[in-house]
C-alpha angles and dihedrals in degrees: 000000000000118000124200116280091222093060119151112265126203131211119233089259092052091045091054092049093047094049098035091235133131122248091243092052092049092051090047089058087058092047089052090054093243100112131038118186115238089239139001119199104236092209101046102021089230113156125222125194134196133205092274088061090048093052092044089057088049090055090048091052091048092054090046090061091064092054102258117155123240091257093047091052094050093045092049095044093051093038094241094142138074098263094206093053091044092051090050091052091047091050090053091051090049091050091053091050092046091050091050092047093048092048095050094044087057092045092047094048092036085225121183092195123110123241118203119191144150115256142171121244110210121224107267141171117222139192101230130201133164111252138182143136145187093250139024090251091054091050089052091049092048090050090052091050091048090055090048091051091048091055094042090055090057103256119143111228117228107228094187092072127054122235118251143194120228122215131198097226146326091290094061091042090060092058106078090204102038117181140271092266102044104045125066123189112217119198114191112234138173109281118266116207090210127091098256111170091209091061120079122193116217116195126220111279142171114238146181111236139187129198127203135174126214136046134342088266087078093067099083091052092045094052094045092050092047095050090046088054092048090054095042092051093047093240124162115224113222104180146024118297112259132211105205116209102213091181118007113227092240093050093081129021091214092065116088130190088258094051102060138125115219130195120193114192136189116192110225139194111270111274124229104236 
């Protein structure tokens, strides 16, 4: 597309005012290789920008609002990335944000209602140990000790992903305590390239998820509702059911066992949209 040669050009000061951007930020876009002025005076070094430059900055600012880094924005804008891989990563970020939003809406409203939704489970590596107990308090203590052991053994916990408990099937899900053999605590950690038997690697997966707010007594109803939804929607489970601990009881003294947000998750075969 050929634009007119007599197009309106803007000085760096005008460009900053038009775009609502500082001079330093504008020059940084040039340093990053994102923006190239329409013309630079070879004698004075003065920069001049056209409307294509203005709209490019607008696109940059738009992508900033969804949390992309400077490099991600430049790579996406100039199509220097594998679009399929980038979309997968973006979906995972969106799923994390959606999960966080849903949780805090429930916590804010203190809602007892259930919320069922599709989500994306990011690929993650976990330090995994069997866990159980004769009471909910004992399970919480054992979870705490498992975290302590994980750190003592030199693993670096991955704060960006919540811990989870894996179950064998619906039957074990319906028991809020479970047993030593049918519940596995999974603590996300930084990936280790070695073949460590304590580390399990979970691939990216779509999932059906349900959130609920209240006490542990909610769990049976949550799991039943979730498995009913999986069957009603004709979905095919592809992995163990997961109980996601959005905030572990021992992580904050102000949380009680009656003031808790649960997420039950069933990984499913990828849907054809």
